[in-house]
MIVEXGU-921984 format. One line per 5 residues: their letters; for each residue x, y, z of N, C-alpha, C. Coordinates in steps of 0.02 Angstrom, whole numbers. Layout:
N
a> X,Y,Z,X,Y,Z,X,Y,Z  ...;
This chain:
316
msgae> 7685,-3771,285,7683,-3851,305,7617,-3876,318  7598,-3930,309,7536,-3967,329,7553,-3996,397  7497,-4009,437,7500,-4042,498,7548,-4110,504  7531,-4141,439,7564,-4210,437,7640,-4203,424  7669,-4139,399,7736,-4132,389,7777,-4092,437;
tpgga> 7742,-4066,492,7777,-4030,543,7819,-4073,588  7889,-4060,593,7926,-4093,635,7912,-4077,710  7948,-4108,748,7946,-4094,828,7957,-4023,838  7924,-4002,902,7937,-3935,916,8002,-3899,942  8008,-3842,975,8069,-3822,984,8096,-3856,1046;
agvde> 8052,-3893,1089,8078,-3923,1147,8106,-3996,1125  8103,-4010,1061,8126,-4080,1037,8078,-4132,1047  8015,-4115,1055,7954,-4155,1068,7917,-4156,997  7896,-4210,984,7844,-4217,922,7780,-4194,944  7758,-4137,926,7692,-4107,946,7633,-4130,905;
rvvla> 7640,-4166,857,7586,-4182,806,7540,-4233,846  7471,-4225,824,7425,-4268,843,7374,-4277,786  7339,-4331,787,7289,-4343,730,7216,-4351,769  7171,-4301,759,7113,-4293,794,7056,-4321,742  7021,-4367,753,6962,-4391,704,6991,-4398,631;
giplr> 7051,-4415,621,7074,-4420,553,7109,-4356,527  7108,-4306,565,7128,-4240,543,7205,-4228,573  7253,-4224,538,7321,-4212,558,7331,-4148,584  7353,-4139,639,7369,-4074,672,7435,-4059,693  7471,-3999,675,7537,-3986,699,7543,-3985,772;
navlt> 7497,-3975,811,7504,-3981,887,7430,-3993,913  7420,-4002,973,7359,-4026,1003,7311,-3968,1020  7324,-3904,1004,7285,-3847,1029,7243,-3820,960  7176,-3816,970,7131,-3781,927,7102,-3724,970  7067,-3686,937,7017,-3635,968,6950,-3662,960;
asgtf> 6908,-3643,1003,6835,-3670,1008,6795,-3619,973  6742,-3658,940,6695,-3615,905,6659,-3571,946  6647,-3517,912,6607,-3462,946,6651,-3410,984  6722,-3422,997,6762,-3381,1031,6814,-3356,993  6823,-3374,926,6877,-3356,879,6852,-3333,812;
gygte> 6788,-3315,806,6760,-3290,748,6771,-3342,688  6798,-3302,630,6804,-3340,570,6890,-3341,564  6924,-3341,612,6997,-3344,608,7030,-3273,593  7010,-3246,544,7041,-3179,528,7045,-3129,578  6992,-3128,621,6996,-3076,678,7053,-3083,718;
fapfl> 7083,-3138,732,7138,-3152,777,7208,-3155,744  7200,-3143,674,7271,-3143,644,7315,-3089,656  7295,-3037,680,7345,-2982,696,7384,-3002,770  7353,-3056,810,7376,-3067,872,7411,-3132,877  7411,-3174,827,7448,-3237,830,7455,-3259,759;
dltqi> 7509,-3306,749,7506,-3337,686,7469,-3391,689  7417,-3402,642,7364,-3456,650,7400,-3517,620  7456,-3518,597,7485,-3580,575,7518,-3610,638  7528,-3580,689,7565,-3601,746,7521,-3639,797  7462,-3646,786,7416,-3682,825,7389,-3745,788;
ggfva> 7365,-3791,818,7340,-3841,776,7288,-3839,723  7239,-3786,742,7193,-3771,687,7142,-3730,738  7083,-3713,706,7033,-3681,740,6963,-3709,715  6914,-3703,760,6845,-3718,743,6809,-3656,730  6785,-3648,682,6746,-3588,652,6680,-3583,688;
ksltl> 6659,-3514,697,6595,-3500,722,6542,-3543,696  6498,-3565,732,6443,-3611,713,6402,-3578,652  6390,-3620,603,6355,-3591,543,6274,-3621,535  6243,-3590,503,6178,-3614,484,6171,-3595,410  6123,-3632,379,6114,-3628,305,6104,-3554,285;
eprfg> 6077,-3517,320,6056,-3443,307,6081,-3393,360  6109,-3341,343,6129,-3286,393,6077,-3294,456  6101,-3280,515,6066,-3288,572,6080,-3223,624  6028,-3198,650,6043,-3142,697,6036,-3171,765  6067,-3153,814,6065,-3183,880,6023,-3148,920;
npppr> 6031,-3163,984,5981,-3136,1039,5999,-3056,1056  5940,-3024,1071,5956,-2956,1085,5999,-2945,1149  6035,-2886,1151,6075,-2879,1214,6030,-2860,1275  6051,-2863,1324,6119,-2896,1352,6120,-2979,1338  6179,-2992,1313,6180,-3062,1297,6250,-3090,1317;
iaetp> 6291,-3060,1352,6361,-3079,1387,6364,-3045,1456  6383,-3083,1505,6391,-3064,1563,6446,-3098,1601  6485,-3059,1642,6541,-3094,1677,6518,-3123,1745  6541,-3185,1758,6524,-3224,1825,6588,-3241,1870  6580,-3258,1925,6641,-3278,1961,6674,-3338,1916;
agmln> 6737,-3324,1903,6777,-3374,1868,6748,-3408,1804  6705,-3352,1765,6673,-3375,1706,6643,-3320,1664  6612,-3341,1612,6570,-3297,1570,6508,-3327,1557  6453,-3292,1550,6383,-3308,1534,6374,-3284,1467  6346,-3320,1418,6329,-3286,1357,6269,-3326,1330;
aisie> 6235,-3285,1290,6169,-3312,1256,6180,-3270,1188  6224,-3282,1150,6233,-3249,1080,6184,-3286,1035  6168,-3346,1041,6122,-3388,993,6141,-3397,924  6203,-3417,916,6222,-3437,843,6219,-3383,793  6235,-3324,806,6234,-3269,759,6292,-3282,708;
nvgvr> 6280,-3281,650,6332,-3299,599,6315,-3271,537  6360,-3280,485,6351,-3250,409,6309,-3295,368  6302,-3359,387,6276,-3405,345,6336,-3440,307  6310,-3500,275,6364,-3543,243,6395,-3517,184  6354,-3483,143,6375,-3455,81,6430,-3405,85;
aflee> 6414,-3358,134,6462,-3308,149,6534,-3335,185  6514,-3378,219,6576,-3414,251,6625,-3445,197  6593,-3482,154,6631,-3524,104,6663,-3472,53  6623,-3413,33,6645,-3373,-26,6690,-3315,2  6680,-3292,70,6714,-3235,92,6765,-3242,143;
klpal> 6740,-3290,192,6786,-3298,253,6846,-3336,246  6829,-3403,212,6882,-3450,205,6940,-3427,155  6917,-3388,99,6976,-3370,57,7022,-3317,93  7000,-3280,145,7037,-3229,176,7089,-3265,227  7085,-3328,235,7135,-3363,287,7201,-3380,247;
pegvv> 7256,-3373,281,7317,-3391,245,7317,-3469,235  7357,-3488,191,7362,-3556,180,7397,-3590,232  7376,-3656,246,7407,-3691,296,7377,-3695,359  7319,-3654,369,7278,-3657,431,7223,-3706,427  7227,-3754,485,7180,-3807,484,7112,-3777,509;
viasa> 7060,-3783,463,6997,-3758,485,6944,-3814,485  6909,-3815,550,6857,-3869,558,6797,-3816,562  6747,-3834,523,6689,-3801,516,6639,-3826,581  6594,-3785,591,6541,-3804,650,6470,-3793,618  6437,-3847,624,6365,-3850,592,6312,-3844,642;
fgtap> 6263,-3796,637,6205,-3805,678,6140,-3799,643  6088,-3835,670,6030,-3842,631,5970,-3857,678  5909,-3859,649,5854,-3869,694,5816,-3945,680  5851,-3975,630,5825,-4043,616,5882,-4077,584  5882,-4145,584,5937,-4186,561,5951,-4165,481;
evyae> 5902,-4166,443,5916,-4147,373,5941,-4077,358  5931,-4036,406,5956,-3971,393,6028,-3969,407  6049,-4001,465,6114,-4018,480,6162,-4048,419  6125,-4098,403,6156,-4144,339,6167,-4096,282  6127,-4061,254,6132,-4019,200,6189,-3967,215;
lvarv> 6192,-3940,273,6247,-3893,287,6310,-3928,287  6318,-3985,317,6384,-4024,323,6402,-4042,249  6355,-4072,216,6377,-4081,145,6405,-4028,103  6376,-3968,117,6400,-3904,84,6476,-3884,105  6478,-3882,169,6546,-3865,198,6605,-3920,191;
sahpr> 6580,-3980,196,6638,-4031,193,6667,-4043,121  6624,-4012,73,6646,-4024,3,6699,-3971,-9  6712,-3918,24,6758,-3875,21,6827,-3893,33  6878,-3877,-13,6941,-3915,2,6980,-3884,60  6960,-3824,83,6994,-3789,146,6966,-3822,206;
iagve> 6909,-3857,202,6884,-3879,270,6912,-3940,292  6948,-3950,339,6971,-4017,357,6929,-4066,395  6878,-4037,422,6826,-4081,457,6766,-4041,474  6719,-4072,500,6657,-4038,528,6645,-4059,598  6626,-4015,648,6607,-4031,708,6527,-4002,713;
inasc> 6486,-4057,734,6415,-4044,742,6397,-4012,802  6367,-3960,813,6349,-3922,867,6285,-3954,890  6285,-4001,932,6226,-4035,957,6216,-4014,1024  6232,-3954,1049,6239,-3940,1117,6236,-3875,1140  6213,-3831,1098,6209,-3759,1114,6148,-3741,1170;
phvka> 6174,-3715,1222,6127,-3709,1279,6078,-3651,1274  6083,-3612,1226,6043,-3549,1232,6005,-3528,1167  5979,-3580,1137,5936,-3566,1079,5869,-3595,1091  5816,-3572,1050,5747,-3590,1060,5740,-3657,1026  5767,-3684,979,5755,-3746,948,5826,-3759,919;
ggief> 5836,-3829,918,5891,-3864,889,5948,-3869,949  6005,-3888,922,6062,-3895,971,6052,-3939,1034  6042,-3906,1090,6042,-3951,1148,5985,-4005,1146  5925,-3994,1115,5884,-4053,1114,5913,-4113,1091  5953,-4105,1043,5985,-4163,1015,6033,-4198,1053;
gqdpk> 6074,-4158,1095,6121,-4173,1144,6099,-4205,1205  6034,-4200,1219,6010,-4222,1280,5965,-4288,1269  5951,-4302,1213,5903,-4364,1195,5943,-4411,1161  5959,-4481,1186,6000,-4520,1149,5971,-4534,1073  5901,-4550,1076,5872,-4563,1011,5875,-4506,965;
llael> 5864,-4450,982,5875,-4392,934,5946,-4381,910  5991,-4391,963,6068,-4390,944,6085,-4438,891  6058,-4500,905,6073,-4558,851,6050,-4543,787  5992,-4510,782,5964,-4493,718,6006,-4436,683  6021,-4397,720,6063,-4330,697,6129,-4364,668;
vrtvr> 6170,-4400,703,6233,-4418,691,6222,-4468,628  6181,-4514,634,6168,-4557,571,6151,-4520,511  6106,-4462,516,6084,-4429,450,6150,-4394,428  6189,-4356,471,6247,-4317,446,6303,-4367,419  6305,-4419,449,6355,-4465,430,6351,-4487,360;
aatqg> 6286,-4493,337,6270,-4519,262,6281,-4454,220  6291,-4390,242,6300,-4335,201,6375,-4315,187  6419,-4355,224,6483,-4341,223,6535,-4393,226  6589,-4401,193,6642,-4456,210,6697,-4416,245  6699,-4353,256,6749,-4318,285,6747,-4322,362;
pllvk> 6800,-4311,397,6802,-4313,465,6744,-4280,505  6713,-4313,554,6649,-4291,581,6662,-4297,667  6659,-4235,693,6652,-4234,769,6585,-4210,787  6572,-4236,848,6505,-4211,880,6523,-4179,945  6504,-4117,946,6506,-4085,1011,6444,-4087,1056;
lspnv> 6460,-4122,1117,6410,-4150,1161,6397,-4096,1221  6334,-4108,1242,6311,-4063,1299,6328,-4088,1364  6354,-4053,1412,6371,-4071,1484,6299,-4081,1524  6250,-4054,1493,6179,-4049,1530,6141,-4112,1518  6178,-4166,1539,6143,-4238,1531,6174,-4273,1604;
triad> 6141,-4328,1615,6155,-4370,1669,6204,-4415,1663  6217,-4449,1599,6265,-4497,1587,6300,-4485,1521  6358,-4438,1525,6385,-4432,1461,6417,-4481,1423  6443,-4536,1463,6461,-4597,1435,6410,-4626,1378  6355,-4627,1398,6296,-4650,1353,6291,-4621,1291;
marvc> 6293,-4554,1296,6296,-4505,1237,6350,-4518,1190  6411,-4524,1227,6471,-4540,1183,6469,-4607,1142  6437,-4652,1175,6428,-4719,1146,6387,-4707,1087  6332,-4676,1091,6283,-4654,1033,6325,-4633,971  6365,-4579,991,6398,-4549,933,6450,-4603,897;
eaega> 6484,-4641,935,6530,-4696,909,6489,-4743,870  6427,-4767,898,6394,-4821,863,6367,-4798,790  6354,-4730,791,6325,-4703,728,6371,-4680,677  6438,-4687,697,6490,-4677,647,6533,-4604,655  6517,-4570,707,6562,-4515,713,6631,-4535,728;
dgitl> 6676,-4488,696,6754,-4497,703,6777,-4475,766  6750,-4429,804,6766,-4401,865,6711,-4366,905  6723,-4352,959,6680,-4315,1005,6713,-4255,1039  6682,-4194,1042,6707,-4139,1076,6672,-4130,1144  6702,-4124,1199,6671,-4119,1266,6710,-4065,1299;
inavq> 6681,-4008,1331,6605,-4004,1336,6587,-3934,1301  6518,-3928,1282,6499,-3857,1281,6483,-3828,1342  6461,-3765,1338,6448,-3719,1399,6389,-3757,1439  6393,-3742,1497,6344,-3771,1554,6287,-3719,1556  6225,-3741,1545,6165,-3698,1546,6159,-3675,1622;
amevd> 6158,-3611,1609,6153,-3571,1681,6118,-3502,1672  6112,-3467,1732,6085,-3400,1725,6110,-3359,1784  6100,-3299,1786,6120,-3241,1836,6076,-3196,1842  6065,-3163,1910,6019,-3123,1920,6043,-3053,1942  6010,-3001,1914,6031,-2929,1946,5980,-2913,1995;
verrr> 6004,-2914,2062,5954,-2910,2122,5929,-2848,2129  5962,-2788,2110,5937,-2723,2113,5881,-2710,2067  5881,-2742,2004,5833,-2732,1957,5779,-2792,1959  5803,-2845,2001,5757,-2904,2008,5739,-2934,1935  5794,-2937,1893,5791,-2967,1830,5850,-3011,1807;
pvlsn> 5841,-3056,1768,5901,-3094,1735,5948,-3041,1708  6006,-3062,1712,6059,-3014,1681,6057,-3021,1607  6033,-3079,1578,6026,-3090,1503,5965,-3079,1482  5953,-3056,1423,5888,-3050,1397,5851,-3119,1382  5895,-3172,1366,5870,-3232,1348,5853,-3271,1417;
ilggl> 5867,-3243,1467,5861,-3277,1537,5917,-3322,1548  5911,-3375,1506,5965,-3435,1510,6024,-3415,1458  6083,-3437,1482,6142,-3445,1440,6184,-3493,1452  6243,-3497,1421,6295,-3546,1432,6346,-3521,1476  6374,-3558,1533,6421,-3530,1567,6488,-3575,1543;
sgpai> 6544,-3526,1534,6604,-3554,1515,6657,-3527,1557  6718,-3553,1544,6777,-3522,1586,6806,-3569,1639  6849,-3547,1678,6877,-3592,1726,6827,-3627,1771  6768,-3593,1783,6719,-3625,1831,6696,-3690,1808  6701,-3704,1744,6664,-3771,1723,6731,-3826,1708;
rpial> 6787,-3807,1724,6841,-3850,1701,6834,-3920,1742  6824,-3919,1805,6818,-3987,1843,6758,-4034,1805  6705,-3994,1783,6657,-4040,1757,6677,-4058,1692  6714,-4027,1650,6729,-4047,1587,6784,-4098,1595  6827,-4098,1638,6883,-4150,1653,6840,-4216,1668;
rmvwq> 6797,-4215,1718,6755,-4276,1735,6731,-4306,1678  6692,-4271,1631,6662,-4292,1574,6707,-4323,1514  6761,-4288,1507,6818,-4313,1463,6837,-4377,1487  6856,-4384,1552,6877,-4448,1585,6825,-4504,1573  6757,-4491,1591,6707,-4545,1588,6696,-4561,1510;
aaqav> 6696,-4515,1463,6690,-4532,1394,6745,-4574,1372  6812,-4554,1387,6868,-4591,1368,6865,-4671,1393  6839,-4674,1447,6834,-4749,1463,6776,-4787,1434  6728,-4751,1396,6676,-4780,1358,6679,-4796,1289  6722,-4756,1251,6729,-4764,1176,6804,-4759,1166;
kipic> 6807,-4784,1098,6882,-4786,1069,6895,-4727,1023  6844,-4690,995,6854,-4628,951,6883,-4572,989  6922,-4535,969,6963,-4487,996,6914,-4425,1029  6940,-4393,1078,6900,-4339,1106,6937,-4275,1113  6903,-4221,1088,6933,-4158,1096,6903,-4122,1153;
gvggi> 6950,-4107,1210,6929,-4084,1267,6933,-4006,1274  6871,-3971,1299,6866,-3905,1301,6820,-3880,1364  6839,-3830,1389,6809,-3805,1453,6849,-3780,1505  6856,-3712,1499,6902,-3685,1556,6977,-3684,1551  7000,-3696,1499,7076,-3698,1490,7101,-3628,1476;
tdasd> 7153,-3616,1526,7181,-3544,1531,7253,-3555,1517  7282,-3605,1526,7357,-3610,1512,7380,-3684,1500  7434,-3707,1492,7461,-3764,1465,7441,-3821,1522  7451,-3803,1576,7435,-3854,1639,7365,-3873,1634  7321,-3830,1619,7246,-3850,1609,7244,-3902,1549;
avkfl> 7279,-3882,1497,7267,-3922,1435,7293,-3981,1444  7349,-3991,1479,7380,-4066,1496,7331,-4099,1535  7293,-4070,1580,7252,-4108,1618,7194,-4150,1580  7171,-4117,1523,7129,-4147,1475,7159,-4203,1434  7221,-4195,1420,7263,-4248,1385,7267,-4305,1427;
lcgat> 7287,-4292,1485,7301,-4355,1536,7231,-4390,1547  7171,-4347,1549,7109,-4376,1562,7086,-4422,1499  7123,-4412,1437,7099,-4459,1378,7090,-4413,1323  7093,-4348,1328,7079,-4311,1263,7144,-4313,1218  7130,-4318,1150,7188,-4309,1094,7208,-4244,1090;
avqvg> 7160,-4203,1089,7169,-4129,1072,7131,-4088,1125  7143,-4016,1128,7099,-3975,1160,7078,-3918,1118  7026,-3879,1148,7007,-3817,1117,7008,-3767,1169  7043,-3708,1151,7039,-3646,1200,6984,-3606,1180  6948,-3585,1224,6883,-3540,1216,6880,-3478,1247;
ttnyl> 6855,-3471,1310,6836,-3407,1344,6913,-3361,1351  6958,-3402,1362,7025,-3370,1369,7043,-3326,1312  7023,-3344,1250,7040,-3300,1195,7017,-3225,1200  6964,-3225,1241,6939,-3148,1252,6986,-3110,1294  7018,-3147,1343,7077,-3113,1382,7134,-3104,1351;
dpgaa> 7158,-3159,1325,7223,-3158,1290,7222,-3187,1222  7214,-3146,1161,7199,-3170,1099,7264,-3221,1073  7319,-3204,1109,7371,-3256,1081,7388,-3317,1124  7333,-3336,1169,7343,-3382,1219,7353,-3462,1192  7319,-3470,1136,7320,-3542,1109,7385,-3554,1090;
aaiar> 7427,-3514,1057,7502,-3530,1036,7538,-3539,1101  7528,-3500,1152,7572,-3511,1213,7559,-3568,1245  7493,-3591,1238,7478,-3654,1267,7508,-3715,1236  7510,-3710,1172,7538,-3760,1132,7608,-3772,1147  7654,-3712,1155,7720,-3713,1175,7727,-3743,1246;
giady> 7683,-3727,1291,7687,-3754,1359,7672,-3827,1363  7631,-3860,1325,7624,-3929,1317,7679,-3964,1300  7720,-3940,1253,7781,-3972,1225,7834,-3969,1283  7833,-3905,1322,7888,-3901,1375,7866,-3956,1430  7797,-3964,1444,7781,-4014,1496,7807,-4082,1469;
aqrhg> 7799,-4103,1410,7802,-4165,1386,7885,-4178,1390  7926,-4127,1375,7996,-4137,1382,8016,-4141,1458  7993,-4103,1498,8010,-4111,1574,7987,-4177,1602  7937,-4211,1571,7915,-4272,1605,7940,-4334,1563  7974,-4315,1515,8012,-4376,1478,7963,-4410,1426;
farva> 7917,-4374,1395,7871,-4401,1344,7901,-4371,1274  7912,-4420,1232,7946,-4397,1166,7887,-4373,1121  7828,-4388,1133,7768,-4367,1089,7724,-4335,1132  7688,-4279,1108,7634,-4248,1140,7578,-4306,1142  7571,-4344,1088,7512,-4398,1080,7522,-4439,1139;
dltga> 7580,-4454,1171,7588,-4496,1219,7555,-4484,1284  7535,-4418,1296,7506,-4394,1349,7434,-4418,1364  7405,-4421,1301,7334,-4454,1302,7324,-4509,1343  7279,-4502,1397,7260,-4561,1441,7318,-4585,1488  7368,-4537,1502,7422,-4555,1543,7410,-4546,1615;
ldarr> 7353,-4528,1626,7341,-4515,1705,7341,-4573,1744  7376,-4569,1797,7389,-4620,1847,7319,-4619,1891  7274,-4648,1881,7213,-4651,1916,7200,-4708,1977  7265,-4737,1998,7268,-4797,2049,7247,-4750,2114  7206,-4791,2156,7191,-4760,2222,7255,-4773,2270;
g> 7256,-4725,2317,7315,-4731,2365,7376,-4700,2342;
């Protein structure tokens, strides 16, 4: 079944949502960089039971990441500096996509060092019939060039979104950086330049130190902090962006269970992405989707879509 044909879930709740023009069977996707190319997780969950997944960020050519150590555990989170290691767009389209079962919603993630590079990549992946949409990675916090520099500068971000928008008519999301002062301003830039939706947030730029060795724990020194530690930051930014723009938001950052996911929906997200938790529990995304439907039923919501923006933010 396609996302548009799926009826309500087991709890009698209509779980379907539409994110940036992409129909999803439920509101839960998995986040780029945490779910590989989908096939790696097939032994652990039925990929057709989640809304979809965002594939690992792609570059035009294969790319090797940073040397190890490039992952470290932190209190309530994980620090990583993988640096967009991937097989390249050709191998993704010719080898990875055909290995996925039919009916799985795939959103590609694109990364580049210049707007025209992003545009070429997006044009190639969006032309493939298995690609439901593209998410621009404008916010990777641990690369030497590209990514975060676009997500932190409104003018560069505007140029990037405008250039990529001209390269595809398909659904286009922009993944924004939390490493900015005013996230609402960046969200408005994306909306003004034609983005169909935004994803909030990417990892928070951070570092950790090995005091015995008096050295950074990551070879790259800086990395991206993800996991429950960043959830309150992500919620705040989703809430602020939702007050500023009309395009849909996909919330991500520290989601470990259905309650966490519902928080993002209430703050204004249309859908959510599960990231770091996939490493601890590879079947978590499907369980979270079921839990959202159960929450909706308990609280009298006929549709999961009705949870979006339902936060009672009155004072007192």
